[in-house]
C-alpha positions in Angstrom: 111.6 -108.6 41.8 113.4 -110.8 44.2 110.5 -110.3 46.7 108.0 -111.2 44.1 109.8 -114.3 43.1 110.2 -115.4 46.7 106.4 -114.9 47.3 105.6 -117.0 44.4 107.6 -119.9 45.9 105.9 -119.5 49.4 103.0 -121.6 50.6 99.6 -120.0 49.8 98.7 -120.1 53.5 101.7 -118.1 54.5 100.8 -115.5 51.9 97.3 -115.2 53.3 98.6 -114.8 56.8 101.0 -112.1 55.7 98.2 -110.3 53.8 95.9 -110.5 56.8 98.6 -109.0 59.1 99.1 -106.1 56.7 95.4 -105.4 56.6 95.2 -105.4 60.4 98.2 -103.1 60.7 96.6 -100.6 58.3 93.2 -100.7 60.0 94.7 -100.2 63.4 96.7 -97.2 62.2 93.6 -95.5 60.6 91.5 -96.2 63.7 94.0 -94.5 66.0 94.3 -91.5 63.7 90.5 -90.8 63.4 89.1 -88.0 65.7 87.1 -89.0 68.7 83.3 -88.5 68.4 82.0 -85.4 70.4 80.7 -86.1 73.8 77.1 -85.3 74.7 76.6 -82.8 77.5 74.5 -84.3 80.3 71.7 -82.0 81.6 72.3 -80.7 85.1 70.0 -82.3 87.6 68.2 -79.8 89.9 68.5 -80.5 93.5 65.1 -81.2 95.2 63.6 -78.4 97.2 64.3 -79.0 100.8 61.8 -78.3 103.6 64.0 -75.5 104.9 63.8 -73.6 101.6 60.0 -73.9 101.7 59.9 -72.7 105.2 62.0 -69.6 104.4 59.8 -68.8 101.4 56.7 -69.0 103.5 58.2 -66.8 106.2 57.9 -63.8 103.8 54.1 -64.3 103.7 51.9 -63.0 106.4 48.7 -64.8 107.3 45.9 -62.3 107.8 43.0 -63.0 110.2 40.6 -63.6 107.3 42.9 -66.4 106.0 44.2 -64.4 103.1 47.9 -64.1 102.5 49.3 -60.6 102.1 52.9 -59.6 101.4 54.7 -56.9 103.3 54.5 -54.7 100.3 50.7 -54.9 100.3 50.6 -53.9 103.9 52.9 -50.9 103.4 50.7 -49.8 100.5 47.5 -50.1 102.6 49.1 -48.1 105.4 50.1 -45.4 102.9 46.5 -45.3 101.5 45.0 -45.0 105.0 47.3 -42.2 106.0 46.6 -40.3 102.8 42.8 -40.5 103.2 42.6 -39.6 106.9 40.0 -37.0 107.6 41.5 -33.5 107.7 41.2 -31.7 111.0 39.3 -28.4 110.6 41.0 -25.2 111.5 39.9 -22.9 114.2 38.5 -20.4 111.6 36.4 -23.2 110.0 35.0 -24.3 113.4 34.1 -20.7 114.3 32.3 -20.1 111.0 30.4 -23.4 111.1 29.2 -23.0 114.7 28.1 -19.4 114.3 26.4 -20.4 111.0 24.3 -23.1 112.7 26.7 -25.9 111.6 26.4 -25.1 107.9 29.6 -25.3 105.8 30.1 -21.8 104.4 32.9 -19.9 102.7 31.3 -16.4 102.8 29.9 -14.1 105.4 26.3 -14.8 106.5 26.2 -13.0 109.9 25.1 -9.4 110.4 26.6 -8.8 113.8 27.9 -10.5 117.0 27.7 -8.7 120.3 29.8 -9.7 123.3 30.3 -8.7 126.9 33.9 -7.9 128.0 34.0 -8.9 131.7 34.4 -12.6 132.3 34.5 -13.4 128.5 37.3 -11.3 126.9 38.8 -9.9 130.0 40.1 -11.7 133.1 38.4 -9.2 135.4 34.9 -10.0 136.5 33.6 -6.7 137.9 33.5 -3.0 136.9 35.4 -2.1 140.0 38.4 -4.0 138.9 38.5 -2.1 135.6 39.2 1.1 137.5 42.8 0.0 138.1 43.6 -2.4 135.2 42.2 -4.5 132.4 43.7 -7.8 131.1 42.8 -9.6 127.9 42.6 -13.4 128.4 45.3 -15.0 126.2 43.3 -18.2 125.6 40.4 -16.3 124.0 42.5 -14.1 121.8 42.7 -16.5 118.8 38.9 -17.1 118.8 38.2 -13.4 119.0 40.4 -12.6 116.1 38.7 -15.3 114.0 35.3 -13.9 114.8 36.4 -10.4 113.7 37.5 -11.8 110.3 34.0 -12.5 109.1 31.6 -10.9 111.6 30.7 -7.4 112.5 31.8 -7.7 116.2 30.8 -5.3 118.9 32.3 -5.4 122.4 30.4 -3.8 125.3 30.7 -3.3 129.1 29.4 -1.4 132.0 32.0 0.9 133.6 32.2 3.3 136.5 34.4 6.0 135.1 36.4 7.2 132.1 39.6 5.7 133.5 38.0 2.3 133.2 37.3 2.9 129.5 40.9 3.9 128.9 42.2 0.8 130.7 39.9 -1.5 128.6 40.9 0.2 125.3 44.6 0.0 126.1 44.4 -3.7 127.0 42.6 -4.5 123.7 45.2 -2.4 121.8 48.2 -4.1 123.4 46.6 -7.5 122.6 46.7 -6.6 118.9 42.9 -6.8 118.4 42.7 -3.4 116.6 45.6 -4.3 114.3 45.4 -8.0 113.7 41.6 -8.2 113.7 38.8 -6.3 112.0 37.7 -4.5 115.2 37.9 -0.7 115.5 37.7 1.3 118.7 34.3 2.7 117.7 32.8 -0.8 118.1 33.8 -1.0 121.8 30.8 0.4 123.6 30.5 1.5 127.2 27.5 2.1 129.5 26.8 2.9 133.1 24.1 0.3 133.8 23.3 -3.3 132.9 20.1 -2.2 131.2 22.3 0.0 129.0 24.0 -3.1 127.6 20.6 -4.7 127.0 19.6 -1.6 125.0 22.8 -1.8 122.9 22.1 -5.4 121.9 18.5 -4.8 121.0 19.5 -1.8 118.8 22.2 -3.7 117.0 20.0 -6.8 116.5 22.9 -9.3 116.2 22.6 -12.9 115.2 24.5 -13.9 118.3 25.0 -12.3 121.7 27.5 -13.5 124.3 27.1 -12.7 128.0 27.7 -13.9 131.5 24.6 -12.3 133.2 21.7 -14.8 133.1 19.1 -12.1 133.6 20.2 -10.2 130.5 20.4 -13.5 128.6 16.8 -14.2 129.7 15.6 -10.8 128.7 17.1 -11.0 125.3 15.9 -14.5 124.5 12.8 -13.1 122.8 14.7 -10.8 120.5 18.0 -12.4 119.7 18.2 -15.6 117.6 21.2 -17.2 119.3 23.0 -16.6 122.6 26.0 -18.0 124.4 25.8 -17.9 128.2 29.3 -18.1 129.6 29.3 -19.6 133.1 31.3 -22.2 135.0 28.0 -23.8 135.9 26.0 -25.2 133.0 22.4 -23.8 132.9 19.5 -25.5 131.1 17.7 -22.9 129.1 14.1 -23.5 127.9 13.5 -20.1 126.3 15.1 -19.3 122.9 18.2 -20.8 121.5 20.6 -20.3 124.4 23.8 -22.4 124.6 25.9 -22.7 127.7 29.7 -22.9 127.9 32.4 -22.5 130.6 34.2 -20.1 128.3 34.1 -18.7 124.8 37.2 -20.6 123.6 35.7 -23.9 125.0 32.5 -23.3 123.0 34.6 -23.4 119.8 36.9 -26.1 121.1 
């Protein structure tokens, strides 16, 4: 009441000044109490790609001769593909079958018989006189011989001087495992006393192939036997029949 009475006696300009001051105080108080507006998050600026980064990226790319880029993974995949599709090397058995069947791919027996001389082909000895004391099977020809016996009717033959020579040959073949591992039986090892006797054996058996070291016998049989292999260290050019030359039986199938 006293304040109101005093205000009434004040100058109007003083009253206005006081009212303005009060409004300013209230406004300042409310402004300081109001919450601050949320700040906007500034997007992160990406650093420009440097030349070193580009170079390191390009270092993982390989330039091919054709100008096409290929990654290391593509190269590894191509190498794996090439290794997987490499041609398979044929086995000795497949080579023997194909050659004795005129190069045809076969999975069954087509041959009737194969006849083969022992001296100089199967045995290390080269003369009938040597067989009187011993006979030795050549180790390098053993695998080929066993493959032939698996699908051919093989006959081995030789000229000998006495019965002791026959025993030495049969014992050598037995010790080599030809009678157990292969399809050869002792009854198919034939002996004679002359070279003409071996010729007679071959003509009676009528084999598809005959293997011999004597060029005279090979020449005589050329009219009757379809194919022959002349085993000789010196290659001979044959004009009669289908006669093939080879330094050894295993090299013919090698």
